[in-house]
N, C-alpha and C positions, 0 to 999 in steps of 0.2 A: 711702222707703230709696232705690230705685234713680236718681230724682232727687237727692236727696244727696250719692251718691257722682258721679254727670255731675256736678253742680256741684262739687264737691272735684276733681274732675280737669281742671276749666276752669278752677278757682284754680290750682290749683297750673301748670300751661301758661303763664297771664298773671303770676304771679309769676317763673317760671323766664325770661322774658321781660323781666323788668325790667332795665334797664343795669346798675341800682345791686346785682343778684346774678348777674350773669356769673360764671363763673371766670376773665373775663379778666383780673381784680382780683388773683386769685391766681398770677398770671406774671409771670415774671423782669419787672422795669421798665422792659430794653430793649425785650421782645418786644410790653411795652404800648404803649409808646412807639411804635415800628416799625408797629402796624396803627392807631394812633389816625393817624399822619400821611398813611399810606395811603390812608383812608377819608377824611381829609381833601383831601388834594390828587385826590382823585377826583371829591369834590365841588365844589372849584373847579374843575377842568378841566372840568366839564359847564358850568358858569357862566359861562368865558372864553371858552371856543370857541363858547357859544351866542348871547355878544353880538357875537365877529366875524363869523360866518357870517347869510347873509339868515335872517328868519323863516319856519318852517315853509309848504310851500303846499298845496294841498289835495289837488294830486297828489301831494305823498310821506305826505300821512296817510289816504289810501287804501289807496297800497300799504304803507304800515303796518300797514293794517288786515288784507291780505292775508298780508302777512307774518304776524304773530301767530295766522292762523288757524292758516296749518301747521304752524309751530313748537309751537301745541296741538296739532292735530294728531298729530305726531309723538312730542312728552311723552306725549300721553296714551297711545297706541298701546305707545311702551314702557314702561310703567313695571312690567309684569311682567320685563322683562329687565331695566332698571335695577336693579331688586328685587336680581333674582338677580345680580345684577356685585357690587353692593355687600356680599350676603352673601358672600363670595369673599372680601372682605376687601384689593381691592388696593389698594395707597397707593404713592405719591400718586395719587386716584380724579383720572380723565381720561373727561370725558365728553362729547357731543357735540353739545356747544349750539354751540360755536364758529360752526357753519351758520350761525344762524341771525342771530346778533352778527356775524358777518362782513359777510351779505350789508345787514342794516341800515346796518352803518359806510359800505356804497359807495354806500347809495342814500339813506338817511334823512340829516333834520338830527339835530343831538345831543340831541334833547330826543326827539325821539323814538326814538333809538339806545337813551337812558335807558328809556323807556316798555318799550320790546321787552324789555329785560334782566331790567327788573321782572317781566315775563310770566313768561319760560322761569324766575327763582328760585323765586314764588311757587308756580308747578308743580310743581318739584322739592323744594320744602322738606318735603311727609312722606315723601319717599324720603330728606333728607338725612344725618339719622342722627347730625348736630353738632350741638355746644352753640354756640347762639343767635351768640358772639361770631367762632368760627369761622366759620359760614354768614354772619355780615355782612362778614365779611374779606375771604370767596371774594368775594360780589358786590362789592366795591370793589376790587377785583383786575380782576374782569373791565369795569366801569366803564372802572376809568385806564387800560386799557390798550385798549377799544374808543375812549376820547376822544386818546390820544396816535394810536392807529391812522386817527382821522377827521380830527386835525391834520395828519399826511403827506399824505395825500389831496390835502386842499384844498391846503395850500402846493405839490406840486409841481404838480396838477390845476386849481386854481381852484376844480371845482365836482366834484361825484357823480357818477355813473353817468346819475342822473335825466336830466342836460341834455343826455343824446346821446352814444353809446358808437360809436366810427370806429375802433377796432380800429386808432388812430395808438400809436405804442411814443411819444409822451410818456404817453398814457392808460394803456398799461402799466406804464409803469415806476411810475408811481402809484399803481395798484392794487398791483401785485407792492410796492409798501414800505408800504403800509397793510399787507397781510396779515403783513409781517413786523414790523411795529412790530406789530402784535398780538402774534405770537409771543415775539419776545424782552421786551416787558414781562411777559407771565405770564409766561416764565423767570425773570427778573429778581426781582420782585414775591415769586411763589413760594416762590424759592432762596434770597431773603431772610430770611425769616420762617424756615425749615428752618434755616440756618444759628445764628440766634440762639435757636433753641428748642430745638436739637437737637445731642446732643454727637456724633454719627454725622455723620462728614463727608465720606465715601465722595461719589465722582461722582456713581453712580446714586442716590444720596438724597439729594443735594443738586440737581443738573440732571436728574433724573429719567433713568430706562433709554431705551434707545433705541430701544426699541420704545412708550412711552410718549409719547417725543418723535415718534416718528414718525405715532401715531395722533391727537395734536394739531396738528401739521401737516396730515394729510389731510381733519381735519373745515377746516380754515382754505380748504385748495382746492377741497373742496366747497361753500364759505361764497360763494367770490368766482365757482363758476358759478350758484348761487343767487343771488347778486348780479345778475351779469348777466341772468338769466332777470325776478328782478323790473324790471330798468331796461328791458327790449326786449319783454319776451312774460310778462306778467306771470304768465297765468295758465300757465303750464306752468310757476311754481316748483312745482304741487301735485307736477310728478313728483318732487321732491324728497324728499317724505314718505316714497316707499316704496323709496327709496336711502339714506337717512337710516335707516330702519329694517334695510334689508340691511347693513348697514355693520355697524350696533348690533348684530343678531343674529351676527353674521361673531367681532365682539371677544366677546363673550360665549362661544361655542363654542370661543374661544381659549385664554380666562380658565380657561375647566374644562378645557381640556386639560392649560393648566400646574397648574391646583390636586391632578387626578391624580398629580402629579412631588412634590408637597410636602408631608412629614410636619405631619401638623394642628398639634403639640405647639410644637414649633420654626422652623417655619415657610422652614427649609432641605430641601434635597432627601431623598424619601425614599429608599429600597434599592433600588426599582424604576426610580424617576426617574433615581439618581446611574449607575446602573450602564448606560440608557440612552446618557444622554450622554456617560458615559466609554468608552464603546465604541465611538462614532464618534471623541473624542478621540483612540485608539489608532491608528484607520484614519489619523487627520488625520496625527499626529505619524509614524506609517510610511511617509505616503507623501512627505511633505516631509521627511524625516528628520532629526524633531525630538523630544528627550529629555519625558520627560515622572516628574514623582514623586509616590509614591503615601505616603499617610499613614495606620495607623491610630490614633486616638486613645481608648485607653480611662480611664473616671473610676475614679481608685480608689477600694474598698471603698465605692461609691456609694448603693448597696441597704443597708448597715447605717449609712451614717452621714447620709444626709440621708431615705431612703425610710419609714426603723423610726424615725427618732428623731422627723420632724415632718411625715411622711404625702405620698402621692402628691401630692396638688395643689400641695406643697410643692418637691416633686421635680421637679413639669411646670415649676414658677418657674426653677429650679436651671438644669435643663437647657436652654431658652430664652436663660439670661443666659449660659450657655457657649457656645450655637452662635453668639450674638452676639458675645462673646468671640474664636473663630476666625475668624467671618466678615470683624473688624475687622481680624485680622492677614494675612489674604490678599488678592490682586487681585479685580477686580472680574468677570474671566472664570477663576477655579478654581471648583471644582465641590467643594463640600460636603456634605456631607449625613450623615444617623441612618442608621446601620449596625444598630445592635442595641441595642434596650435605651440602657444610658448611654455607648456605643463611637457615635465617629463617624468620618468617613471624609473624607479630603483630596486630591482629583487636582490638581496641578501641571503645566501643558500649557508646555512648554517650560523645564523647568528640571531641571538635574544633578542629582547626588546628592548635594553639596555646597550648591548652594543648598536640596535639599531638607532636608537636617540642620538650615539656619540656620535655615527655615519653620517645623522641627519644633519647634525650642527657642522661636522667638517666642511659639508657641501653646502652649505647654508654661510659659513665665512668664506668659500670658495669663491662661490658667485658674488660674494660684496666686493672681491680684489679682482673681477674680471676686466679689462680695461681692450678694445677693441679699436684701433684707428682705421677710419672711413673716409671715404674722398667724398666730398659734399660740394655739390656746385658752385656754392656763393663762396665757401670760407674756406674752402682746400682742402687739407687733409686735419679730421679732428678726431676724438678719443673719446668713447662712446665708454661711462666708466660711472658708478656709483649706483650700480646696481641690485634690487634688494630680492628675496626670492622668500615665500610661505609654502611650509615646508608640512606634511602631514604623513604621519605612518604609523606600522601596528607590525604582531610580530606572531608570527604561525609556531604553533598552535597554543597559544596565549592566551589570544583572545579571535582567533578565528579557525576554523575548522577547514577551509576550502579555500582555492583564489580569490573567486568571488566575493567570499564573505572578506575578505583580506583587500579587498579594492575598494570595497564599501567603507570598512572600519576605515582604511587611511584618506578615503573622500571625504568622511566624516571628519576626522582629524585636521585635515586640508581645509575645509570652512570656518573649524575652529579655530586656526590661524587667523586666516581672514578677518575674521569677525573679530578677534581681540586685537584686531589695529593690523595686519599684514607684518609680514619682513621678521617674522617668527619659527620656532618649531613644536610642533606640536604631535609628541608620539603615544598613542593609547598603550598603556601596559597595563591595565587591568579592565575588565571590566565594572560597574555598578550592577549591583546586587537588587532585586524589587523593582 
C-alpha cells in the first residue's frame, strides 16, 4: 500500500512536469508568446556566445567546480532561511543566487555559466513552490541575463577575469558594464511578464520595490567580489559562503519585521504597523512644514451583506479586493491599513484638504466597482459586488495638530457620513468657530 501511494505521488509529479500539462497554456496568448520567446532567446544566446568565444579551458573547468561547490554549500546551508522567506510570501521574490551567477559571468565560459545556473536552479527547485512553467521561465531569465552580461564583458574587455586582473580602468568598466547589463536584463524581462499578465500597473509592482532592487544590486556587487576572488585567489572564494549566509539571514530578519506590521488577510498594514509609520510621517511633516491627509473608510453593512450571506471566508476575499482597490487609487508612498474589521485607514503625505477630499472620492468610486467571485456551497461561483462605503477625512495642520486629533476629526467626519445615510464622503476642511 505504501509503495502504491509512493508510486502514485511520483506519477503525479511526473505528469505535472509534462509540458503539455503545464498551466502555461491557460495563460493569455501574449503571456505564452512572451515566455516562450524569452526562453528561446536564452537558448540562442548560449549557443551564439559559445561559438564566438574560445572553448572552455581546464583552468576554467576546475574553477567552475570550486564555484559550484561554494554555491552548493550556501544553498544547502540556507535552505531553512529561504523556506522561511518564501513562507512570508514576499513577491516578487528576490533570492541571493546572483552572487554565484555574476561570479560565473566574470570568469567562466558561457557553457560553464549555464552549468552553474543549472546547479543553482536544481538546488532551489524543492523550495520553489512554483508551477513548472514559472520555474522554467525564471531560469530562462537568469540564463538570458547572464549571457547578455557575458557578451558585454567580452565586447569591452575581450576576456574574462580569468585572463588576468590588473585593475585597469578598461577592465573595471567592463566588469561594471557586465553587472549593470545583468541587473537591467533581469529588470526588463521580469517587468515585461508582469505587465503582460497583471492588471496591477503600479510602479512598485512592475519594477519592484526600492528594497527589492537594492537587494538584487547588493547580490550583484557581492558577485563581482566573488568573481575577483575566483579569478585571483580561488580558495578565498570560500569566504563568500558565510558572507552570503549572513546577508540571507539579515534579509529574513527584515522580512519578519515587516510581516509583523502587515494584516495577514489583506496584505496592507495592520493597525499597529500603520500607527507606527503614521507617527513618523507626522514628525516629518511637522519638521518640513508639509500637510497630511487622513481617511477612514468603512464598508457599509459589511457583516450583514457579506459575512452573514456568504460566510467569513468570502468576507476575507472581499476585504482583500477592497484593500487592492484602495491601494490602486493612492500613491506608492501613501499608507493604507486595516483599522478595525471592515474599516480601513489611509494617510496621504503632502496632501491638503482639497486633495484629501479628491482622494476620498476616488476611493469611494473604486470600492463601488469592486466585484469579487467566491465559491458558494449551493450556487457555485457567485460574484459579490454593489458594495458601498462611507468615508470620513481631515487634513493636518488645517484642522488637526497631531495624529490623535486627526483620528478624532476623521472619525467625526465618518460618523457624519453614516448619519447622513451612508455611501458618501465627508471631509472636514475647516473648523467652526465659537
